[in-house]
All heavy atoms as an XYZ file, in Angstrom:
711
protein
N     132.448    111.023     73.931
C     131.649    111.614     75.103
C     132.376    111.260     76.399
O     132.775    110.328     76.716
C     130.317    111.000     75.057
C     129.393    111.483     76.303
S     127.922    110.622     76.220
C     126.846    111.992     76.443
N     132.586    112.380     77.151
C     133.300    112.338     78.458
C     132.297    112.366     79.600
O     131.349    113.165     79.574
C     134.342    113.370     78.504
O     134.865    113.453     79.834
N     132.525    111.520     80.714
C     131.702    111.466     81.820
C     132.643    111.707     82.982
O     133.492    111.096     83.213
C     130.844    110.141     82.001
C     130.127    110.024     83.272
C     130.095    109.831     80.775
N     132.279    112.897     83.671
C     133.072    113.186     84.930
C     132.552    112.417     86.131
O     131.496    111.800     86.136
C     133.145    114.722     85.102
C     131.724    115.158     85.472
O     130.768    114.502     85.740
O     131.593    116.443     85.488
N     133.374    112.525     87.139
C     133.147    111.760     88.375
C     131.838    112.133     89.035
O     131.036    111.446     89.639
N     131.472    113.567     89.019
C     130.435    114.037     89.642
C     129.022    113.440     88.994
O     127.968    113.179     89.526
C     130.234    115.530     89.718
O     130.248    116.050     88.367
N     129.131    113.326     87.658
C     127.967    112.691     86.915
C     127.693    111.280     87.210
O     126.655    110.943     87.426
C     128.196    112.806     85.327
O     128.311    114.158     84.973
N     128.797    110.561     87.391
C     128.676    109.128     87.865
C     128.128    109.081     89.233
O     127.231    108.250     89.507
C     129.927    108.473     87.722
C     130.400    108.097     86.280
C     131.889    107.513     86.407
C     129.560    107.174     85.681
N     128.545    109.940     90.189
C     128.083    109.954     91.522
C     126.550    110.257     91.504
O     125.890    109.614     92.253
C     128.804    110.943     92.274
C     128.387    110.920     93.769
C     128.616    109.694     94.491
C     129.286    112.010     94.553
N     126.054    111.243     90.685
C     124.657    111.663     90.647
C     123.900    110.381     90.126
O     122.805    110.006     90.708
C     124.495    112.919     89.847
C     124.722    114.181     90.465
C     124.247    115.285     89.667
N     124.754    115.402     88.274
C     125.853    116.005     88.063
N     126.507    116.685     88.875
N     126.244    116.158     86.770
N     124.388    109.778     89.121
C     123.758    108.583     88.587
C     123.536    107.514     89.717
O     122.575    106.840     89.695
C     124.528    108.114     87.269
C     123.849    106.838     86.569
C     122.473    107.200     86.064
C     124.732    106.404     85.359
N     124.713    107.168     90.308
C     124.569    106.374     91.384
C     123.638    106.531     92.495
O     122.826    105.775     92.993
C     125.988    106.005     91.993
C     126.026    105.018     93.109
C     127.391    104.819     93.818
O     128.371    105.528     93.400
O     127.527    104.023     94.641
N     123.534    107.881     92.946
C     122.615    108.292     94.064
C     121.141    108.109     93.369
O     120.410    107.719     94.153
C     122.779    109.611     94.362
C     124.108    109.941     95.211
C     124.261    111.429     95.662
C     125.322    111.725     96.578
N     125.365    113.070     96.981
N     120.875    108.482     92.161
C     119.598    108.296     91.585
C     119.285    106.856     91.568
O     118.084    106.467     91.921
C     119.659    108.850     90.178
O     119.917    110.162     90.228
C     118.263    108.660     89.550
N     120.189    105.989     91.151
C     119.958    104.495     91.179
C     119.681    104.014     92.522
O     118.629    103.242     92.822
C     121.130    103.871     90.540
O     120.963    102.349     90.582
N     120.292    104.380     93.592
C     120.072    104.010     94.931
C     118.791    104.435     95.422
O     118.062    103.806     96.101
C     121.249    104.418     95.853
C     122.597    103.794     95.717
C     123.647    104.494     96.542
C     122.498    102.385     95.946
N     118.536    105.728     95.221
C     117.094    106.221     95.531
C     116.046    105.433     94.878
O     115.028    105.125     95.556
C     116.931    107.718     95.213
C     117.602    108.581     96.205
C     117.190    110.061     95.921
N     117.480    110.585     94.707
C     118.563    111.216     94.422
N     119.470    111.532     95.508
N     118.907    111.746     93.351
N     116.132    105.096     93.594
C     115.133    104.299     93.015
C     115.046    102.968     93.521
O     113.893    102.396     93.726
C     115.575    104.214     91.350
C     114.412    103.577     90.611
C     113.081    104.298     90.654
O     113.108    105.662     90.619
N     111.981    103.543     90.704
N     116.100    102.281     93.910
C     116.076    100.891     94.536
C     115.347    101.017     95.844
O     114.592    100.288     96.183
C     117.473    100.403     94.723
C     118.115    100.029     93.377
C     119.636     99.709     93.552
O     120.108     99.557     94.712
N     120.273     99.345     92.555
N     115.723    102.139     96.677
C     115.063    102.309     97.970
C     113.610    102.547     97.768
O     112.736    102.011     98.552
C     115.665    103.389     98.689
N     113.169    103.328     96.761
C     111.762    103.559     96.452
C     111.007    102.296     96.052
O     109.975    102.099     96.566
C     111.665    104.675     95.413
C     110.241    105.149     95.114
C     109.483    105.671     96.308
C     110.143    106.162     93.977
N     111.623    101.559     95.292
C     111.113    100.259     94.745
C     110.852     99.410     96.001
O     109.831     98.757     96.232
C     111.922     99.554     93.826
O     112.158    100.443     92.634
C     111.348     98.284     93.300
N     111.780     99.260     96.871
C     111.680     98.394     98.074
C     110.531     99.001     98.945
O     109.736     98.137     99.554
C     113.025     98.287     98.841
N     110.450    100.210     99.164
C     109.485    100.932    100.104
C     108.172    100.601     99.525
O     107.221    100.092    100.246
C     109.818    102.278    100.145
C     108.605    103.138    100.968
C     108.596    102.619    102.466
C     109.057    104.707    100.754
N     107.981    100.754     98.112
C     106.695    100.498     97.561
C     106.149     99.041     97.619
O     105.000     98.785     97.962
C     106.512    100.926     96.099
C     106.770    102.481     95.908
C     106.790    102.923     94.560
N     105.418    102.691     94.095
C     105.063    102.858     92.758
N     105.902    103.064     91.878
N     103.809    102.739     92.427
N     107.161     98.139     97.533
C     106.888     96.811     97.723
C     106.471     96.363     99.138
O     105.404     95.666     99.288
C     108.135     95.846     97.372
C     107.885     94.460     97.370
C     109.208     93.697     96.895
C     108.753     92.433     96.278
N     109.820     91.838     95.543
N     107.020     96.963    100.132
C     106.620     96.840    101.543
C     105.191     97.453    101.812
O     104.454     96.797    102.469
C     107.731     97.443    102.562
N     105.059     98.651    101.222
C     103.673     99.227    101.423
C     102.548     98.384    100.672
O     101.519     98.218    101.395
C     103.677    100.632    100.867
C     104.594    101.611    101.768
C     102.257    101.296    100.728
C     104.857    103.010    101.172
N     102.896     97.842     99.680
C     101.981     97.016     98.862
C     101.577     95.878     99.792
O     100.389     95.379     99.851
C     102.404     96.629     97.589
O     102.740     97.806     96.669
C     101.549     95.686     96.809
N     102.646     95.315    100.197
C     102.324     93.973    101.282
C     101.483     94.395    102.424
O     100.570     93.575    102.761
C     103.596     93.472    101.561
N     101.830     95.532    103.022
C     101.053     95.929    104.094
C      99.682     96.284    103.808
O      98.692     95.939    104.593
N      99.324     96.886    102.705
C      98.049     97.237    102.209
C      97.299     95.995    101.970
O      96.072     95.812    102.341
C      98.051     98.139    101.110
C      98.595     99.506    101.503
C      96.627     98.232    100.336
C      98.696    100.535    100.350
N      97.776     95.002    101.242
C      97.240     93.832    100.978
C      96.802     93.099    102.384
O      95.681     92.492    102.442
C      98.074     92.713    100.211
C      98.292     93.222     98.744
C      99.154     92.322     98.019
N      99.610     92.760     96.761
C      98.792     92.763     95.668
N      97.636     92.359     95.707
N      99.326     93.241     94.552
N      97.665     93.104    103.256
C      97.307     92.509    104.497
C      96.231     93.207    105.265
O      95.284     92.489    105.786
C      98.585     92.513    105.393
C      98.413     91.832    106.791
C      99.625     91.899    107.564
O     100.478     92.846    107.432
N      99.876     90.968    108.537
N      96.161     94.462    105.135
C      94.966     95.162    105.876
C      93.762     94.911    105.015
O      92.699     94.790    105.705
C      95.369     96.778    105.747
C      96.442     97.109    106.808
C      96.187     96.662    108.329
O      95.014     96.724    108.695
N      97.235     96.359    108.955
N      93.792     94.966    103.737
C      92.626     94.548    103.060
C      92.097     93.191    103.301
O      90.825     93.065    103.434
C      92.859     94.634    101.496
C      93.094     96.185    100.945
C      93.485     96.123     99.468
C      91.899     97.075    101.203
N      92.938     92.266    103.373
C      92.533     90.885    103.755
C      91.845     90.740    105.156
O      90.924     90.219    105.348
C      93.759     89.953    103.781
C      94.231     89.689    102.397
O      93.486     89.894    101.369
O      95.408     89.128    102.265
N      92.359     91.620    106.163
C      91.808     91.711    107.389
C      90.401     92.381    107.408
O      89.477     91.897    108.080
C      92.681     92.489    108.286
C      92.379     92.560    109.772
C      93.315     93.266    110.708
N      94.591     92.529    110.747
C      95.744     92.931    110.798
N      95.847     94.265    110.992
N      96.704     92.239    110.843
N      90.276     93.424    106.615
C      88.850     94.057    106.438
C      87.913     93.118    105.763
O      86.767     93.012    106.148
C      89.042     95.425    105.752
C      89.868     96.436    106.626
C      87.737     95.978    105.493
C      90.227     97.652    105.793
N      88.307     92.461    104.688
C      87.552     91.520    103.960
C      87.000     90.440    104.940
O      85.784     90.078    105.003
C      88.316     90.825    102.779
C      87.489     89.624    102.258
C      88.389     91.772    101.590
N      87.826     89.995    105.868
C      87.304     89.010    106.828
C      86.374     89.434    107.851
O      85.649     88.655    108.348
C      88.503     88.381    107.602
O      89.043     89.233    108.568
N      86.249     90.801    108.003
C      85.137     91.250    108.938
C      83.855     91.402    108.150
O      82.783     91.611    108.801
C      85.561     92.715    109.368
C      86.883     92.609    110.305
C      87.302     94.004    110.632
C      86.752     91.780    111.476
N      83.919     91.619    106.850
C      82.668     91.867    106.055
C      81.948     90.378    105.986
O      82.633     89.417    105.493
C      83.004     92.439    104.705
C      83.703     93.712    104.803
C      84.055     94.258    103.504
C      82.811     94.877    105.568
N      80.597     90.482    106.163
C      79.921     89.251    106.153
C      78.953     89.017    104.887
O      78.703     87.821    104.545
C      79.078     89.089    107.466
C      79.704     89.246    108.655
C      80.860     88.191    108.754
C      81.719     88.492    110.109
N      82.951     87.856    110.100
N      78.573     90.088    104.279
C      77.640     89.999    103.191
C      78.376     90.078    101.755
O      79.397     90.905    101.709
C      76.555     90.984    103.254
C      75.684     90.815    104.422
C      74.607     91.848    104.500
N      75.243     93.190    104.287
C      74.985     94.488    104.886
N      73.965     94.273    105.820
N      75.559     95.545    104.694
N      77.852     89.519    100.840
C      78.242     89.805     99.488
C      79.228     88.626     98.998
O      79.765     87.738     99.700
N      79.532     88.721     97.682
C      80.441     87.863     97.113
C      81.851     88.191     97.490
O      82.033     89.245     98.000
C      80.339     87.799     95.613
O      80.766     89.116     95.159
C      78.983     87.547     95.040
N      82.844     87.322     97.323
C      84.282     87.534     97.752
C      84.627     88.872     97.013
O      85.272     89.739     97.503
C      84.970     86.501     97.255
C      84.003     85.261     97.408
C      82.545     85.874     97.026
N      84.372     89.041     95.621
C      84.758     90.178     94.902
C      84.057     91.493     95.425
O      84.695     92.471     95.419
C      84.322     89.992     93.515
N      82.742     91.399     95.786
C      82.109     92.520     96.291
C      82.566     93.016     97.642
O      82.839     94.124     98.093
C      80.584     92.186     96.509
N      82.973     92.012     98.519
C      83.501     92.200     99.829
C      84.878     92.906     99.653
O      85.264     93.792    100.305
C      83.673     90.964    100.725
C      82.402     90.456    101.140
C      82.277     89.394    102.340
N      83.495     88.644    102.347
C      83.502     87.415    101.870
N      82.476     86.824    101.233
N      84.577     86.649    102.019
N      85.641     92.428     98.666
C      87.083     93.036     98.433
C      86.963     94.467     98.028
O      87.605     95.327     98.461
C      87.838     92.205     97.506
C      89.187     92.860     97.067
C      90.108     91.787     96.565
N      91.321     92.497     96.264
C      92.362     92.586     96.933
N      92.328     92.144     98.213
N      93.494     93.146     96.596
N      85.943     94.764     97.110
C      85.762     96.167     96.667
C      85.371     96.987     97.898
O      85.768     98.143     98.083
C      84.614     96.238     95.655
C      85.062     95.776     94.163
C      84.140     96.047     93.109
N      82.820     95.538     93.224
C      82.431     94.308     92.951
N      83.292     93.518     92.461
N      81.251     93.957     93.296
N      84.566     96.506     98.763
C      83.951     97.303     99.929
C      85.217     97.564    100.924
O      85.386     98.577    101.436
C      82.884     96.593    100.599
C      81.586     96.689     99.875
C      80.349     96.632    100.892
N      80.479     95.605    101.861
C      79.989     94.284    101.691
N      79.544     93.895    100.526
N      80.119     93.389    102.748
N      86.156     96.467    100.984
C      87.257     96.534    101.800
C      88.171     97.614    101.320
O      88.670     98.441    102.095
C      87.960     95.309    101.909
N      88.400     97.624    100.014
C      89.305     98.614     99.366
C      88.605    100.102     99.693
O      89.417    101.074    100.039
C      89.423     98.507     97.909
C      90.275     97.226     97.684
C      90.139     99.665     97.279
C      90.363     96.708     96.173
N      87.340    100.236     99.420
C      86.719    101.648     99.615
C      86.857    101.949    101.151
O      86.999    103.021    101.467
C      85.290    101.521     99.158
N      86.640    101.009    102.017
C      86.720    101.222    103.527
C      88.027    101.603    103.903
O      88.250    102.710    104.574
C      86.263    100.031    104.230
O      84.948     99.703    103.881
C      86.337    100.234    105.728
N      89.016    100.872    103.516
C      90.366    101.289    103.811
C      90.873    102.574    103.246
O      91.509    103.308    103.925
C      91.329    100.211    103.312
C      92.753    100.301    103.991
C      92.924    100.228    105.373
C      93.816    100.241    103.158
C      94.191    100.429    105.879
C      95.178    100.307    103.662
C      95.244    100.450    105.032
O      96.616    100.487    105.614
N      90.452    102.933    101.984
C      90.767    104.205    101.487
C      90.203    105.395    102.214
O      90.689    106.415    102.519
C      90.438    104.206     99.884
N      88.855    105.103    102.617
C      88.098    106.022    103.419
C      88.740    106.356    104.739
O      88.879    107.413    105.219
N      89.205    105.202    105.369
C      89.921    105.352    106.676
C      91.300    106.106    106.586
O      91.583    107.028    107.469
C      90.246    104.015    107.300
C      88.927    103.259    107.721
S      89.158    101.468    107.935
C      90.431    101.500    109.248
N      92.009    105.838    105.629
C      93.303    106.627    105.437
C      92.873    107.970    104.978
O      93.703    108.938    105.539
C      94.129    105.839    104.281
C      95.316    106.696    103.811
C      94.576    104.470    104.666
N      92.007    108.192    104.146
C      91.610    109.615    103.897
C      91.154    110.310    105.069
O      91.555    111.518    105.314
N      90.349    109.631    105.949
C      89.965    110.329    107.220
C      91.118    110.757    108.073
O      91.189    111.848    108.654
C      88.987    109.448    107.954
N      91.994    109.794    108.207
C      93.323    110.256    109.033
C      93.969    111.316    108.551
O      94.457    112.209    109.169
C      94.106    108.861    109.071
C      95.397    108.936    109.979
C      95.036    109.305    111.347
C      96.132    107.645    109.754
N      94.118    111.281    107.082
C      94.855    112.449    106.550
C      94.232    113.710    106.755
O      94.866    114.756    107.126
C      95.109    112.064    104.932
O      95.660    110.899    104.854
C      95.794    113.182    104.305
N      92.878    113.713    106.483
C      92.101    114.993    106.766
C      92.233    115.407    108.317
O      92.372    116.624    108.350
C      90.641    114.814    106.325
C      90.450    114.696    104.798
C      88.991    114.351    104.581
C      90.842    115.816    104.017
N      91.991    114.524    109.150
C      91.943    114.854    110.587
C      93.312    115.406    110.976
O      93.319    116.266    111.813
C      91.595    113.669    111.362
N      94.339    114.827    110.409
C      95.679    115.321    110.751
C      96.034    116.660    110.162
O      96.959    117.535    110.577
C      96.856    114.266    110.281
C      96.801    113.111    111.317
C      97.902    112.285    110.992
N      97.925    111.138    111.855
C      98.892    110.135    111.835
N      99.600    109.977    110.793
N      98.867    109.230    112.703
N      95.425    116.889    108.934
C      95.753    118.123    108.307
C      94.978    119.390    108.860
O      95.525    120.583    108.647
C      95.283    118.046    106.801
N      93.916    119.245    109.616
C      93.162    120.481    110.043
C      93.758    120.940    111.419
O      94.319    120.011    112.135
C      91.674    120.125    110.256
C      91.071    119.783    108.874
C      91.439    119.106    111.228
N      93.587    122.135    111.674
C      94.043    122.685    112.954
C      92.969    122.778    114.008
O      93.201    123.575    114.990
C      94.744    124.070    112.695
C      93.807    125.119    112.407
O      92.746    124.920    111.928
O      94.298    126.337    112.209
N      91.837    122.286    113.689
C      90.631    122.321    114.654
C      90.451    120.963    115.173
O      89.841    120.012    114.515
C      89.459    122.883    113.835
C      88.230    123.050    114.646
O      88.232    122.530    115.913
O      87.236    123.549    114.140
N      90.667    120.643    116.482
C      90.554    119.404    117.072
C      89.229    118.928    117.083
O      88.928    117.766    116.979
C      91.014    119.593    118.629
C      91.953    120.769    118.587
C      91.381    121.670    117.428
N      88.106    119.813    117.079
C      86.773    119.410    117.034
C      86.447    118.917    115.655
O      85.686    117.922    115.597
C      85.714    120.623    117.488
N      86.891    119.613    114.680
C      86.748    119.093    113.283
C      87.438    117.727    113.067
O      86.762    116.693    112.390
C      87.104    120.031    112.299
C      87.035    119.775    110.843
C      85.604    119.408    110.453
C      87.662    120.958    109.932
N      88.465    117.646    113.606
C      89.251    116.391    113.403
C      88.594    115.210    114.215
O      88.316    114.120    113.539
C      90.633    116.350    114.074
N      87.876    115.447    115.318
C      87.070    114.392    115.963
C      85.809    114.092    115.104
O      85.406    112.916    115.071
C      86.633    114.893    117.451
C      87.894    114.782    118.403
C      87.407    114.946    119.772
N      86.738    116.350    119.927
C      87.427    117.323    120.276
N      88.693    117.480    120.343
N      86.773    118.449    120.474
N      85.167    115.143    114.443
C      84.053    115.009    113.721
C      84.360    114.205    112.576
O      83.477    113.229    112.075
C      83.504    116.277    113.338
C      82.121    116.251    112.573
C      81.588    117.769    112.300
O      82.478    118.703    112.432
O      80.579    117.833    111.792
N      85.500    114.502    111.927
C      85.943    113.511    110.714
C      86.021    112.085    111.192
O      85.599    111.236    110.519
C      87.234    114.081    110.156
C      86.989    115.467    109.510
C      87.802    112.945    109.133
C      88.305    116.133    109.159
N      86.760    111.841    112.325
C      86.784    110.451    112.724
C      85.464    109.837    113.000
O      85.212    108.688    112.742
C      87.772    110.392    113.962
C      89.199    110.612    113.655
C      89.930    111.417    114.413
C      89.881    109.852    112.695
C      91.419    111.514    114.180
C      91.143    109.985    112.436
C      92.011    110.784    113.145
N      84.605    110.585    113.754
C      83.390    110.065    114.202
C      82.503    109.725    112.895
O      81.793    108.610    112.840
C      82.551    111.038    115.051
N      82.531    110.609    112.046
C      81.640    110.399    110.769
C      82.162    109.140    110.012
O      81.445    108.222    109.472
C      81.717    111.584    109.921
N      83.501    109.084    109.884
C      84.125    107.861    109.139
C      83.777    106.624    109.908
O      83.465    105.656    109.284
C      85.627    108.077    109.008
O      85.703    109.460    108.328
C      86.192    106.925    108.127
N      84.051    106.628    111.142
C      83.717    105.416    112.087
C      82.255    104.944    111.891
O      82.015    103.793    111.617
C      84.026    105.589    113.438
C      83.738    104.460    114.344
C      83.752    104.852    115.859
N      82.648    105.709    116.091
C      82.711    106.926    116.704
N      83.952    107.448    117.225
N      81.647    107.718    116.865
N      81.325    105.894    111.979
C      79.915    105.547    111.732
C      79.649    105.047    110.454
O      78.833    103.998    110.284
C      79.091    106.832    112.045
C      79.141    107.311    113.605
O      79.777    106.458    114.379
O      78.754    108.355    113.794
N      80.195    105.671    109.363
C      79.995    105.162    108.038
C      80.319    103.754    107.756
O      79.693    102.839    107.231
C      80.517    106.256    107.039
N      81.576    103.503    108.214
C      82.133    102.141    107.812
C      81.892    101.111    108.856
O      81.930     99.930    108.586
C      83.721    102.309    107.661
C      84.072    103.214    106.391
C      84.799    104.354    106.555
C      83.691    102.631    105.317
C      84.995    105.135    105.405
C      83.986    103.421    104.103
C      84.646    104.509    104.135
N      81.549    101.419    110.097
C      81.096    100.441    111.103
C      79.730     99.904    110.675
O      79.394     98.562    110.777
C      80.980    100.890    112.405
O      80.075    101.939    112.696
N      78.883    100.718    109.968
C      77.605    100.125    109.500
C      77.840     99.284    108.350
O      77.208     98.237    108.222
C      76.723    101.251    109.079
C      76.235    102.095    110.227
C      75.481    103.327    109.756
C      75.135    104.202    110.978
N      74.722    105.488    110.477
N      78.844     99.610    107.548
C      79.279     98.712    106.385
C      79.593     97.354    106.832
O      79.427     96.274    106.144
C      80.415     99.364    105.659
C      80.732     98.733    104.310
C      79.658     99.030    103.259
O      78.966     99.994    103.342
O      79.424     98.153    102.379
N      80.349     97.111    108.014
C      80.830     95.805    108.380
C      79.602     94.906    108.886
O      79.838     93.715    108.883
C      81.865     95.945    109.558
N      78.655     95.494    109.395
C      77.516     94.669    109.985
C      76.647     94.068    108.967
O      76.568     94.326    107.748
C      76.856     95.528    111.025
O      76.233     96.674    110.400
């Protein structure tokens, strides 16, 4: 079996992309863990496991709200998305 230079180059590029993706995912995971810990510290009620589950749901909701608000072309709708999410999750923290 013969392997030409361009095949090796493609393999190397794929390997480098995979390494970069792995490093990026590791950094994102660390950042998400840090944000979850911050949110857990704001929640006052429930067991540690229940507070962590609420923190995960809250953070996912916040990220989802940001994604939706940025995706729409209607500034009023974007503000409504933010307000509804803020109201829903600020009640959760108290």
